[in-house]
N, C-alpha and C positions, 0 to 999 in steps of 0.2 A: 476335451472343454477348453483345456489350456492352450490349445493350439489356435481356437477362436477365439479367445481372449487377448494373445500375442497378435494376430490379424488384426484387431479392434486395436489396438496399439499402437501395431505399425500405421495404420494408414492417419488414424488424429497423429501420429508423429509427422506423417509426409504431410499432410493437410497444414498441419500449423507451419511448418517449416516454409513450402511454399507462402502461404500469406505471407509470412518474416521477409522471404527475397521480395515479395514485392511492395513491404515497407521499411526494408533497410536505408531508405535515404532519409527517411525522418531520425536517425539516431541522431543524438547529440544533446550538448544540454538542455536539459528542461526548463522552464516556467515553474515555478514553485508551485502551481496549480496539478502540472502534470507529476511533481513529486506527491503532491498531496495523494493523490488519484491513484499511488502506486503505495503510499503508506496505508491508505483504507484498506488497499490490497492484503498487504503484508501484516497486518496485526491480527492478530487470535487466529484465523485459520482462511489461509486464502483460496482452502477448497472450498468456502461456503459463499466465494462472491462472485461465483458462476449464477447469473441471472435465471438460468434453467433452474436450479436446483428448489425456486420456492414452488413449482409446480404442485410437488404434492405436499408444499404446508398448509397448515391450520391458521388459522386468525392469530397474528400474533403483534406485539407491539415491544422493540428494542430498544433501549437507551444504553449508548457506548460515548466512551470517555478515555482519553489518552493525554498524558502531561510528559512532553520533552521535555530532557536535562540541559541544563546552561552548560554548552560544549564549548571547550577549548582545547587546542590541539595546535602543536609548533611543527614545522614544517626545516629539515635540515637538509642542506646539502656540502658536499665536499669543498675542501679550501686546496689552495696548490697542495701542500701536503697529505691530502687525504683522509683529514681530519674534518668529522661530520662539525658542521657548524651551525647551530639554529637563527634562521635569519627571519622566518615568517612568523605571525602568530593568527590564526582564527579562533576570534572570539565569538561563538554565535548565542544570540539570546535564547533563552527556555522560551519554550510555548505549548501546545495542546492542542487538540481535536475534542468535540461535542457533536453527536452522530445520533439521529431519530430514524428507525427505519419503521414504517407501518406494511403489513400485510395480509389482505384479506383474498379472500376465494372467492368468486360468483359462479353460480352452477352455470354450466353450457357455456360459457365465455370463457372463462381462464381463471389464475391468480394474479392480482396488479397489488404493485407494491410502489410505497411512498419513499422516497428517501430524503433525508437532510442533513448536510454535513457541513460543519465549520472546524474554520482553522487558522491559529495564530498566535504570533510571533513577537516577544518583546513587551515590554507594559504597559498598560492601557492607559493611555492619554487622554485627561478632559479638553487642555489646549496644548497649542504649541508654542515655542520657545518667543514668538510675538504676540503671544495674548490672545490668539485666534481660535474660537473654538472648533475640534477636529472629534473629540468624543471618537476612535479608534484604537483600533492596534496599529503598530508599526507596518507589519506586512501581517495579511489573512488574505486566507480563500475560504470561497462559498460553494456550494455545488445543491442542487435541486435537482432531484432525478426520480424517475419514475420507469418503475417495472414492469413488466408484462410477461408471463410464462404459460403454456398448455401442454400437455401427453400431446403429441402426434401420433404415438403408437401406444401398445400397453406399457412399454418398459423404456420408451425416449420423450422427452422432453426438450421442449425448444424455449429460449428467453432472448429478451433483448431489453437493455435499458438504453434510458437515453437522459442525459444529464446537460443543465446551464450552467455556467461556471462562471463566477465572478474571481479575479484575482486582484490583490491590490502589491504592488511591486516599490522596492525601493531605490533610490539610484542615490551616487555619489557625485554623481556630477554638478548638483545643482547645491549652492548652500541652502538650508530651509528647505528640503525636500520635503514635499508631503506625501509621497506618493503617485505613483502612476494607475488607474486602472483600468483592467483589462477582462475582455466576456467574449465567450467563445461558449462551444457545445463539443462534447465527448461522447460515443456511442460505441456499448459494446454488446455481445451476444454470444450467446453459450447452449452448446446440448451436455445433456445431461442423461447417459443410460445405464438402468440397471441389469444387470448381467446377471444374477443370479441371485439368492436371498442372502449370499454374502460380501459377494462384489460390485461394484459400481462405477464408472468411472465418468469421464467430463471433457469438454475442451470449449474454454473461452478464449475468445480474439475480443480486446477493447482497447480501450482509446481511439478507437478511429473519430480523426477530427484535421478538419484543415486548421487547426491552431486558433490563439490568444489573439485580439485587436489588441496591438500596445500603441501607442504614436512613436515612442522610442524605439527607433532599429535596432539599439544595441541590449534590446530584453529579450533574453528565448521565449520564443512564441509556437515553436512546435512541439505538439505531444508524439509521444515514439507508441506507435502500434504495439501492444504486447499480444503475446501467445501465452496460455497455461493449457498444458495437458495434465490433468489430475485422475488420481486413481485410488481406490479406498476397498479397504478388505476385514470384516469384521465377524468374528467369532464370538459364540455366547454359551459359558460354561456354567449354568446357573448356581450359584446368585452372581457372576462375574461376566463381563461382556469386555473382551476385547478389540482393539480396531488397529489399524496403522493406514495413515494417508501418504502421500507423496503429491505433491505440486510441481513442476517443472517447465522452466521456461525454454524452449527449444532455439532462443538467439543466446548463439556463443561470441557475439560481439564484446561482451563486457564476461568472459567467463560461462563455466557453468553456474546458474542460479538455479534453486530450489527450495523448496521448504517439506522436510519428513518427520512427521511427527507420529507418535506411538499413546495411546490411553487405556487406561485403566477404569472399569467403572464398576460399582457396587449398586445394584438392583437399582438403577437409574435414579440415586440418591445425591451419590457423591462420587467424583470423577477427578485424575488426576491424570493430565497431559504432559510429558518429555517430548523436544525436537530438537533439531537439527535446522538451521536455516544458512542460505546464502544469498541475499539479494546484489544488486550493485546499479548503479548508475550515472554518470555525467551532470555533474554540477557545478555553476558559476556561484563561487564567495565570494565574499568581501574580507579583507584581510590587512595586516598591518606589518610593515617592516620593524624589526625589533631594533633597528639601528635607528633610525630617525623619526619611526613613528607615524609617516606618511603608509596613505592606504591605499591600495590597489583591489585590483579585480580580475580572476583567474579560472579556469576551468581544469578543474580537476574530476578522477574518477574515485567517487565516495561508496563504500560496502559496509552493508550489516551483514554480521556474521556470526555466529555462536548458539550456543544452548539457550532456548526456553524451557518457560517451566507453567503450568496452566493449573489452575483448581476451579472444580465446576462443582456446584452445589443445587441440586433441583429440590424445591419444598413448593408443595403445593402446584402452583399456575405458574411459578417464577423460576427464572434461573440465572443463579450470578457466576458469574466469570472475571475471574481474578486473574489476570497475564503480564508475565515479567522476559522482556526480552534485549536482544542488543541493539543499540541504534546507529546511525550512520556513523564512519568511521572515515578521515580522509586516507588514500590510499594513493600515492603518486607515483607516479611511474618517472622510469628512467633510475638516476641514480640517488634520487629523494629519497629520504629517510621523514618517516611520520613519529609524533607523539603525543598520545591521549591523554592529555591532564587532568579530563573531568569531563562525565557526561558521556558516558558508557552504555548505560543501559536504561531502561523506560518501563513503566508499570501502563496497563492498559486496563479498563473496566468496562465490564457490557453488565446489562438486567435487563431478561428477557423473560414479557409474558405472556403465556401461551393458553389458546384457550382450549379446553376438555375434549368437547365434541367437534 
């Protein structure tokens, strides 16, 4: 059995690596919509973002929300004496996201899902500084998606996800800039295989896209294609259920990226999840110089790494999940050094209503 499992994971890894090599040219700074899609995957459990997983789902409605912290980071660089001097500060506004996912199975057709998500940064404003009505956030992302999944074999399911994206970016090139809108599409597909009663695995290829349509050429527009290989092991010792799952991204241009989580559940009522994650991406962020206050724009690597903790409570048809995990931190290259002054973790909440039959 273990030889069979090892062969299957080897095939998944090889397939994912080949797909990555075909998409490596897209690696670079992402528009905020690309970062948004990654954050939706990284929150709570990335294993469950495989579109094929809904092939075995009952009817359900899921509401999710997360709150990003106000983040302040300072970048230091050595002077002529070798001492580190703080030269730049990243002051990033707080934000959050809200998400609605509806899943409905149809006999002899498959399972169809509707996914709505909204992300925003900064304070909500009704008017700009010129007195004109805007009623918007400075930065925002919208995603409207449709999922479809179906079993293609007794223990194998295939799923596809298509999202329409609308992104509002801000620019520092013009005074009183209200933001520029970009639109585009992103597609994902995945496979989910149940190996036996304890083990299942999945493969997801996501963010297949031609990019977003921004008029400003300085705004990043390409979405990075992501490959995720997942596995889960579960054992039941009544009344306790133990499980472990890992999601790995076999794209090593930004180092090792993974999510490893263990769960202990009691009588399908209460569960505790403890895990460790590391995700990384290249982001283009605004900063200001500490010496003169002038603003700038720079590309750097940002990483999310650390311990995450989740508490799950099931009562009747509802499931409440509270999750607390690390937030993206500046990780400069070369001889630069960063210090996080504020905003290192953030909470997420999820409420799911499920059909009993």
